PLY file of the C-alpha trace (Angstrom):
ply
format ascii 1.0
element vertex 222
property float x
property float y
property float z
element edge 221
property int vertex1
property int vertex2
end_header
-0.08 -0.02 -0.01
1.29 3.43 -0.99
1.60 5.58 2.22
-0.29 8.86 2.03
0.97 12.01 3.56
-2.14 13.38 5.32
-1.17 16.96 4.42
-1.91 16.00 0.66
-5.49 15.55 1.61
-6.11 17.96 4.55
-4.58 21.36 4.09
-3.37 23.60 6.95
-4.57 27.09 7.10
-3.19 28.84 10.15
-5.71 31.65 10.72
-4.74 31.72 14.39
-0.91 31.30 15.27
0.29 30.87 18.84
-0.68 28.66 21.81
-0.67 28.89 25.54
0.28 25.16 25.93
4.01 24.47 26.64
4.28 20.97 25.18
7.95 19.98 25.02
7.51 18.21 21.77
5.64 21.15 19.92
6.78 21.47 16.32
4.62 24.54 15.76
6.53 26.46 18.44
9.86 25.38 16.96
8.63 26.38 13.39
7.36 29.88 14.56
10.76 30.51 16.20
12.74 29.27 13.30
10.92 31.36 10.76
10.31 34.38 13.02
6.48 34.08 12.37
5.54 35.75 15.58
7.24 37.66 18.41
5.77 35.53 21.13
4.23 32.16 20.18
2.62 31.90 23.70
0.39 34.87 22.75
-2.09 33.63 20.01
-2.71 36.07 17.19
-5.60 36.17 14.68
-4.71 36.80 11.07
-8.15 37.96 9.72
-6.82 38.40 6.11
-6.42 34.64 5.86
-10.34 34.21 6.03
-10.36 34.53 2.27
-8.44 31.20 1.91
-11.57 29.42 3.22
-13.58 30.44 0.09
-12.11 27.78 -2.18
-14.98 26.67 -4.47
-13.49 23.25 -4.94
-14.30 20.84 -2.09
-11.39 20.53 0.28
-10.66 19.63 3.87
-8.78 22.19 6.14
-7.08 21.87 9.50
-7.52 25.26 11.16
-5.41 24.57 14.31
-2.03 23.35 13.00
-0.40 26.17 14.94
-2.89 26.89 17.65
-5.27 25.39 20.06
-8.97 25.96 19.67
-9.31 26.61 23.45
-7.25 29.77 22.99
-9.49 31.25 20.26
-11.58 34.21 21.45
-15.32 34.43 20.84
-14.64 37.22 18.38
-12.34 35.17 16.30
-14.77 32.10 16.36
-17.55 34.29 15.29
-15.74 35.58 12.14
-14.30 32.35 11.28
-17.43 30.31 11.69
-19.51 32.82 9.69
-17.11 32.19 6.82
-17.28 28.41 7.29
-21.00 28.56 7.14
-20.82 30.22 3.74
-18.58 27.47 2.43
-20.47 24.19 3.00
-18.51 22.60 0.12
-15.49 22.46 2.39
-14.74 20.46 5.58
-12.97 22.14 8.61
-11.13 20.48 11.33
-10.17 21.85 14.90
-8.07 20.34 17.76
-7.58 21.22 21.29
-5.75 19.92 24.36
-7.97 21.74 26.86
-11.58 20.95 26.13
-12.33 21.97 29.79
-11.73 25.61 28.82
-14.27 25.49 25.98
-18.07 26.10 25.74
-19.02 26.01 22.22
-22.17 24.81 20.19
-22.14 24.34 16.40
-24.72 22.62 14.15
-22.75 22.96 10.85
-22.27 19.63 8.96
-18.84 20.64 7.76
-17.22 21.13 11.29
-15.11 18.49 12.94
-13.86 19.26 16.43
-11.47 16.98 18.23
-8.92 16.48 21.01
-5.35 15.48 21.10
-4.39 12.50 23.46
-0.75 11.44 23.99
-1.06 9.22 27.09
-3.69 7.52 29.22
-3.99 10.30 31.78
-5.39 12.48 28.93
-8.13 10.22 27.89
-10.50 12.37 29.97
-10.27 15.00 27.25
-12.57 12.75 25.08
-15.33 12.89 27.64
-14.72 16.57 28.38
-14.95 17.41 24.60
-18.41 15.81 24.24
-19.56 17.58 27.40
-18.39 21.11 26.53
-18.59 21.11 22.73
-21.68 20.24 20.77
-21.06 19.50 17.15
-21.87 17.15 14.33
-18.54 15.43 14.13
-15.99 14.49 16.78
-12.54 13.14 16.37
-9.46 12.16 18.28
-5.76 12.40 17.46
-3.21 10.23 19.35
-0.16 12.23 18.46
2.49 12.06 19.56
1.63 8.71 21.08
3.87 8.39 24.14
2.43 5.17 25.80
-0.17 2.62 25.65
-3.24 4.54 26.46
-5.28 1.43 27.61
-9.08 1.47 27.14
-10.53 4.22 24.98
-14.22 5.29 24.79
-14.83 5.69 21.09
-18.66 6.23 21.52
-19.73 9.09 19.28
-16.25 9.54 17.64
-16.26 9.69 13.82
-12.52 9.55 12.97
-9.28 8.86 14.77
-5.62 9.73 13.75
-2.50 8.10 15.24
0.94 9.46 14.85
4.44 9.26 16.52
6.69 11.95 17.74
9.01 13.53 15.11
12.01 15.81 15.30
15.18 15.45 17.31
14.00 16.23 20.79
16.17 15.08 23.61
14.05 12.47 25.18
11.93 11.79 22.10
9.53 8.90 22.48
8.79 6.74 19.44
5.41 4.91 19.43
5.49 1.09 19.72
3.52 -1.14 17.43
1.46 -2.55 20.25
0.39 0.84 21.42
-0.91 1.56 18.07
-2.52 -1.77 17.54
-4.41 -1.39 20.87
-6.11 1.80 19.67
-6.74 0.35 16.17
-8.40 -2.63 17.66
-10.78 -0.70 19.79
-11.56 1.90 17.02
-12.41 -0.87 14.60
-14.73 -2.58 17.11
-16.70 0.60 17.19
-16.61 1.15 13.40
-14.36 4.27 13.68
-12.05 4.91 10.62
-8.30 5.02 11.52
-5.64 7.06 9.82
-1.99 6.25 10.66
0.32 9.17 9.89
3.07 8.59 7.40
5.70 8.66 10.08
4.29 5.33 11.43
5.22 3.47 8.29
8.68 2.43 9.53
7.09 1.32 12.81
3.97 -0.53 11.56
5.18 -1.84 8.16
2.52 -3.64 6.34
-0.02 -3.11 9.15
-0.46 0.61 8.16
-4.03 1.72 7.96
-5.02 5.05 6.43
-8.80 5.49 6.41
-10.72 8.80 6.22
-14.13 9.30 7.70
-17.00 9.34 5.38
-17.77 12.82 3.93
-14.48 14.22 5.26
-12.45 13.92 2.02
-13.90 14.81 -1.41
-11.62 13.90 -4.42
-11.32 16.90 -6.70
-11.02 15.97 -10.39
0 1
1 2
2 3
3 4
4 5
5 6
6 7
7 8
8 9
9 10
10 11
11 12
12 13
13 14
14 15
15 16
16 17
17 18
18 19
19 20
20 21
21 22
22 23
23 24
24 25
25 26
26 27
27 28
28 29
29 30
30 31
31 32
32 33
33 34
34 35
35 36
36 37
37 38
38 39
39 40
40 41
41 42
42 43
43 44
44 45
45 46
46 47
47 48
48 49
49 50
50 51
51 52
52 53
53 54
54 55
55 56
56 57
57 58
58 59
59 60
60 61
61 62
62 63
63 64
64 65
65 66
66 67
67 68
68 69
69 70
70 71
71 72
72 73
73 74
74 75
75 76
76 77
77 78
78 79
79 80
80 81
81 82
82 83
83 84
84 85
85 86
86 87
87 88
88 89
89 90
90 91
91 92
92 93
93 94
94 95
95 96
96 97
97 98
98 99
99 100
100 101
101 102
102 103
103 104
104 105
105 106
106 107
107 108
108 109
109 110
110 111
111 112
112 113
113 114
114 115
115 116
116 117
117 118
118 119
119 120
120 121
121 122
122 123
123 124
124 125
125 126
126 127
127 128
128 129
129 130
130 131
131 132
132 133
133 134
134 135
135 136
136 137
137 138
138 139
139 140
140 141
141 142
142 143
143 144
144 145
145 146
146 147
147 148
148 149
149 150
150 151
151 152
152 153
153 154
154 155
155 156
156 157
157 158
158 159
159 160
160 161
161 162
162 163
163 164
164 165
165 166
166 167
167 168
168 169
169 170
170 171
171 172
172 173
173 174
174 175
175 176
176 177
177 178
178 179
179 180
180 181
181 182
182 183
183 184
184 185
185 186
186 187
187 188
188 189
189 190
190 191
191 192
192 193
193 194
194 195
195 196
196 197
197 198
198 199
199 200
200 201
201 202
202 203
203 204
204 205
205 206
206 207
207 208
208 209
209 210
210 211
211 212
212 213
213 214
214 215
215 216
216 217
217 218
218 219
219 220
220 221
């Protein structure tokens, strides 16, 4: 099976750049520092001029939190961004957070997917908190970077899951183990949840790579 780079199907648009989390493995913070994107990555900034990028008439999927956390977005930013999303039902929009306890948000748009990031078992509560604090049509979970066996996962109500390993050269870097990944896959498949393993897992998983998209998330453009 040819391994797919998820970025070829889901495009990043960083309308908000910056994050109050201090994750030691954060690639976005390193990227912002390397390319001098912001003066202080710990202070999220809204780039309103990028809203026009959501207007693509061809059906595409976009991740809008590649360099931010949805929990840090102000109500004003959300209002402007979701107004634009509502005007572009042909496109799908994904969001991620590590702090669902800091969010109170309702959205009934069919093209909005809101999810949480989980790296270890202690963070599994984020899935429950997401469903309690955020009301939307589609929920997803990203296990990236996977730092341990997360144990039992409640996939009820989850539409898609992504699994990835830590990249980069951080001192103390943790690479995912096949059995950690297989545990998640087994539980997701039992619940009928599509699983997408990110391309960095290919050397770890070999011929056990799975790359599935949720129905209606990816539209092939001819």
